[in-house]
N, C-alpha and C positions, 0 to 999 in steps of 0.2 A: 673502557674509560674514554677512549678516543671518540666513540660514537656518542657518548653522553655529552662530551665537550662540544662536538660538532653540532649536536642537536640544540644545545644551549646557545651556541653562536647563531644558528639559523633562526631560532625563536627570538633572540635579541634583535637581530636585524629586521625581522618581520615587524617587531614592535616599534623600532626606531625609524624605519624608512617612511612610514606614513606621516610621522611628525615632521620629517624634513621636507616633505612635499609641500609645495606652495600653491595656493589658488592662483589662477591666471590674474594678472593685474588688469583691473578694468581700464578701458580706454575712455576716460571721461570726455576727452575732446571729440572722439568719434560719436559717443552717445549724445553729447550736446549738439553736434552737427546734425545728427539724425532727427532730433526733436526740432531743431531750427528748420530743417527741411519739411517736416510735417506741418509746422505752422505756416510756412510759405505755401505748401500744397493746399491747406485748408483755405487760406486767404485767396489764392488763385481761383479755387472752386466757388468761394463766396462771391467774388467779383463776377464770375461767369454765371452765377445762379444755378450751380450744379450741386444738388443735394446728395448725389451718389457718393461723394467723397466721405460723408459721415458713415456710410456703410463699409468703407474700406479702412478707415483709420481708428475705429473704435471696437472695443470688446463687445461681445453679445449683450452683456448686462450693464453697459455704460449708463451712468446717471448724468443727466444734463439738467442744470439748474439755471434757467433764464430769470432775469429780474422780473418781479411782479407776476410770476406765473408758477403753477405747480410743477414740480420736477417731472421730467420726462424719463421714463424707465425703459431702457433697452435700445439696441441699435436700430431695429426696424421702426420703432416709434419715433426715434430721432430723425431718421431719413424722411418719414412721412410728415413730421412737423415742419422740417426744413423745406420739403417740396411745397407745402402749403404757403409757407412764408415767401418763397421765391416766386410763386405764382402771382402773389399780390404786390411784392416789393422788389426793387433793385437795391442791393446793398453795396455801398462804397465804403470800404473799411481799411484802416492802416493800424498795424500793431507796433508797439514799442516794447520789446521784451527785456526783462532783467536776465542776467545769466541763468541758464537752466541749471537747476539743482538736481544732481543724480546721487541717489543713495541706494546702492545695490541694484535691485531690479525695479526700483521706483524712480520716476523723474517728475519734477514739478516745473512747469512752464508758467510764469506769471508776468504780468506787466500791465500796460495800459493800451487803450485803443481810442481812436477817433473814428466816427462813422457818419454817414449820411444815408438815411433810409428814404428811398424815393418811391412813392406809390405808383404803381403801374397804371392806375386809372387817371393819372395826370395831376394829382394833388401836389401840394408843396412839399419839398424835401424836408425831412426831419433830422436836423443835425444832432449829434450826441457824442458823448465820450464816457469812458468808464475804465474799470479794471477787470482783469480776467485771471483765473487760476485754472489751469488744466493739469490733470494728473495722468501720468502714463505708466504702464507696466511693460517690462521686458517680456517678450514671448519666448517660448522654448527655442525658436529659430534665431533669436537675437534681435528681432525687429521690435518696435515699440508700438503699443496701441493705447489709445485714450480710454481711461476708466471713469473719469469725472471731468465735466466741463462746467465751470461756474463763472458767471460774470455779473457785474452790476453796472448801473449807469449813474452818472452824477445828476443831481437834481437841476 
């Protein structure tokens, strides 16, 4: 009888203990700071004309949707497209971000930007402004990588 009671106690504890376990509390402030850091890293690379950053901050199957153009599919295609852009233009850009939204393993960075695109062949700078929406996924190591980059420009 004692063995039976002890067995029931062990079985009950095995059932109850997982219910008492809690998931680690996400550190939203740390996640937002990480995304803010990625935005700054991208901006710094854009100002320097360095397309390699897009190969470092995006997932392999990233989807990039620039205004007035077909979507760019994949990290390698994105880097290649940006290399072509930076060969022909200097980009001066500033972002104004809304608070980053974090929902589990997905984060959304959105806001506005002002820019000046300066042709390297000496043409007149092209000022512009618009909105952006970048989606990130948390990787197994806890880092964040961009899955979608979408922006539009004001007419």
